[in-house]
C-alpha positions, 0 to 999 in steps of 0.5 A, spaced: 883 879 068 889 875 068 896 878 069 900 879 063 905 874 060 911 875 063 915 876 057 911 882 055 913 886 061 919 891 062 924 890 067 921 896 071 914 893 071 917 886 073 920 889 079 914 892 081 910 886 080 915 882 084 915 887 090 907 887 090 908 879 091 913 880 096 909 885 100 903 880 099 907 874 102 909 878 108 902 880 110 899 876 115 893 876 111 896 871 106 891 867 102 894 860 102 889 858 096 893 862 092 900 862 095 903 857 090 900 861 084 904 867 087 910 864 088 910 861 081 909 868 078 915 871 082 919 865 080 918 867 072 919 874 074 925 873 077 928 869 071 926 874 066 929 880 070 936 875 071 935 874 063 934 882 062 940 883 066 945 878 063 943 881 056 944 888 058 951 886 061 953 883 055 950 889 050 954 894 054 960 889 054 960 889 046 959 897 046 965 898 050 969 893 047 967 896 040 969 903 043 976 900 045 977 897 038 977 890 041 973 884 040 966 883 042 965 878 048 961 872 046 955 870 049 955 865 054 953 858 052 
């Protein structure tokens, strides 16, 4: 069964999968035939995690700005 689409994963599940991929890459019994596939999946997971962190940071900043009565920060371009 193929792995789930990256976009459908929660942040916690993406981190778990990244840790599993890292453990596999550090293993002496690395399956070289699947190396590029695992690295590509890891890159997609890292991208997802970075996007989720950035989005959450912006959301928290907006909430805090609203509490302080100030203008909400603009999303990055």
